[in-house]
C-alpha angles and dihedrals in degrees: 000000000000122000118204137166125230118198109248115267134185090249086066094060098091090051090045089052091052091052096044090054093046111110095231090055097039091055090071106017124064094332093178096049125091106204125215124176094260091052090050089052091048097048101035102029091080088060093063104103138151090212124106122248111250142150088263094056095119116207093338129128119208116207131200139181111231112230129191110195088342091304110127107232109157152343134264131178134189136194143164101276094207089063091061099033095104096052089046091050092241128148104203094175090106090064116078114210137018120327129202124197122207138187126188147165136188108233101185111078096211087067095055123111094007103105097265095123091065094044092048092052093049092049093044090053092048098044102034115012113035098069089055112029139052096201138026123210126198129173119200122176112268088237092057095088093164092057093045090051091050092048092049091052087051090058102264119140131200109261103212095196092066102044122132133180095268106022133070107206109204128187133196126195104226091190091068097102133164117270106284100227097055088043091055092045091052090046093054093051092049103038110016104029093147094054114131096198136009126193119194113204139164137074095303091058091060096041094254098108128128131209088272097048121123131219107243114204132181106200117192121197128187089251137355128182088231139343117263143171126224134183127197142141117260123178089342094308124115105231121204106187127186111199119204148145123214093269095053088045090057091050094049096043099039099036117016100038094037088055095044093042093223113113097198097138091038092056094044089057097043097042102028125104115254109234097188126054112281112266141159093280095052091045092050089048090055091047091053091049095045093050092048092049092049091049090057128210123312111277120250112240121226091263092055093047090050090049091054092044089055092048094050092046089051093053092046090055088057090050094050094047108029126170090224142349095266093055091047092055092046089050095052090048088051089051095057099077101043093042095053092040086055092050091057105030097046087056090046095246129140114262139188139211139241117352091352090061095062089045089054092046091053090051095046099044113004095177095052091043090053090048091051092049093050092046090050092050092046092051091051092049101040109013090235109141100186096099092049090049089052093056092046089051092053092051097044098038099082089055100047102288125243119005127194114109109075096012117147132174120186120210115223114271091237091063091103136103104241127202107238090217089059092047090050090053091050093051095042087058088059097049137132084043116238092011093101106070090148088064105034103026138250105247125103089251091051090053093046090050088063094053138071115233090251095051119144136158140212108209127214087261090061093247121135118234126195127216089260092051093053094047092051092049093048094048089052091049095047092050094050107098091196095053114119120198111199116166147141127204124198145150097052120188128182127205125184110228098176136329106314092359121105141174115221120192130181145144119264123201114193126190087355091280114058112079122191137169109232130202126186128183108212126193127187110221122180089340096309128106114239130184114234101175140357133190135182123198119192113232111233112264092023092232136112 
């Protein structure tokens, strides 16, 4: 049976009222309160929220309906225990880390005394709490021996420091997880049994993890329809899995990460632990990653470097002349990522993001990294931006320094929303292709200008013609003084294949007798229309 948790909704209030007034619930929950529907709305309505529970959820209670196979059977609520410690008379200073408090009851009697309390707690921790909190706190009445037994089975322990005459405060360490390696091996057998290679990466794999660390897995199959990423909780561990085959790995490593400059997948493969026995797939995956890493990221061209110089200069101006202290701090935080990305990418070096970026910076240039950290801290404390400006100057200077006055960045011409009717008119004026020498010229260069480099054609005869074949035929035709070109084109239809790529079909009548169905693939490159492919199909009978 599946246990799930629905966020509390107003539609649940009548059911909640029934439960709260049930003798087995009232014995332990608000014994002195007589609930009516209006009181339920007043007390529980404030718990209806669209926000996500987290350790930063200040003074908010998040309420859920407990469901077993979609049947609603009880109620559970969670909150940041430190927010309510004072009113509960608790000193949580002895607990290091984030603490979540929970309360619950089973409303449906058929589910009592059957072990559901323990299962519900374990599922709630795994689905809701574990990604956000280090500890969980619960406080049954000392007389509620059934609840204490269920909570003990779920891993809670009596916390002697908090005990009162009537309440048993119980605590559970949510960071106490199963060993990661056996957990991963079990996961692979259950969920990815056909995987050919598995690489385990991240801080936990090198024994540097924290209670909030994930298990990062690259899972390689023989073939997948497409790469994907999925995240879920398994045996108390947050799993972040990247699913690939060798072809998708090539695309991600050689194209996407080379373009982005951040070799996350590459490093997970090269530095991750192999979970399965080494085989041809895992070795090929490592070769793909190693080659991509050695080739380096795609270089930034001068225009990209100038664009980033301009962005950094603009942010620095806001730091030097802020409206207030808050905006200055926000601006210097905003500067961090583009400045360090520039440091690496302008030099055609691999980079990173977030917390990994400052680690990489410290490895690459410890002295400059320390200077940046000191400058940042000084600005936050004093508002003086001179030290930050000094670091920015050092990073930009080898590439021309600051840039603002005179900067220009042109958007690609194709960055426009085009009317398909207008596009159809443009392409109709060019069809039949190569039958408008008066418009587009007769020389070899004129003909080449109308074609993509990859152009080819399938004629009405079924024969395949290369770009060279077509050019030679056209030059012969254009130079024949006796050649007569009599044609009529009609029934045009346009289909968008991709941005700036279109399929144009039409009927072509030549010499008033020969009828063919024509198809042309058009592509707009740098503002010019180019022919990628053309085909003619003879209509049966050959007549009009």
